[in-house]
C-alpha positions as CSV (number, residue, x, y, z in Angstrom):
1,M,29.3,-300.7,161.0
2,T,32.2,-298.9,159.4
3,T,35.6,-298.7,161.0
4,A,35.2,-295.0,161.6
5,S,31.8,-295.5,163.2
6,A,33.1,-298.2,165.5
7,L,36.1,-296.1,166.4
8,F,33.9,-293.1,167.2
9,E,31.6,-295.3,169.4
10,V,34.6,-296.4,171.4
11,F,35.9,-292.8,171.6
12,K,32.6,-291.5,173.0
13,T,32.8,-293.9,176.0
14,L,36.3,-292.8,177.0
15,P,37.0,-290.6,180.0
16,T,38.1,-287.0,179.1
17,K,41.8,-287.7,179.9
18,S,41.8,-290.8,177.7
19,K,40.1,-288.8,174.9
20,K,42.9,-286.3,175.0
21,E,45.5,-289.0,174.9
22,F,43.8,-290.7,172.0
23,V,43.6,-287.4,170.0
24,H,47.3,-286.8,170.7
25,L,48.0,-290.4,169.5
26,L,46.2,-289.7,166.3
27,A,47.9,-286.4,165.8
28,E,51.4,-287.8,165.9
29,E,52.7,-287.7,162.3
30,N,56.0,-289.6,162.7
31,E,54.8,-292.7,164.5
32,K,52.3,-295.3,163.5
33,T,50.3,-297.4,165.9
34,N,48.4,-300.4,164.9
35,I,44.8,-300.5,166.3
36,F,43.0,-303.7,165.6
37,M,39.3,-303.5,165.0
38,N,38.4,-306.6,166.9
39,S,40.2,-305.2,170.0
40,L,38.2,-302.0,169.8
41,E,34.9,-303.8,169.4
42,R,35.7,-306.1,172.3
43,G,36.7,-303.1,174.4
44,L,33.5,-301.3,173.5
45,K,31.4,-304.3,174.5
46,E,33.2,-304.5,177.9
47,V,32.7,-300.8,178.6
48,K,29.0,-301.1,177.8
49,A,28.7,-304.2,180.1
50,I,30.4,-302.3,182.9
51,E,28.1,-299.3,182.4
52,A,25.1,-301.6,182.4
53,G,26.3,-303.2,185.7
54,E,26.7,-306.6,184.0
55,K,30.4,-306.7,184.6
56,K,32.6,-305.3,187.4
57,G,35.2,-302.7,186.4
58,K,38.8,-303.2,187.5
59,T,41.4,-300.7,188.7
60,L,44.8,-300.6,187.0
61,K,46.3,-302.1,190.1
62,E,43.9,-305.1,189.8
63,I,44.8,-305.6,186.1
64,L,48.5,-305.4,186.7
65,N,48.3,-307.9,189.6
66,G,46.3,-310.3,187.4
67,N,43.1,-310.1,189.5
């Protein structure tokens, strides 16, 4: 899978608000953000596991509290 293909697969799973933020992030010309491929792939696997009911999703509050 190419980097672009993997990135698009991750993008398709994002909520609408996150898609807009992601597009805005890509559109910024003066800033550079490092996105590591393995992090994207791991995130995609986790999203698919949550959608399949294999893993429980967490709220932001749970993540910040370390739960």
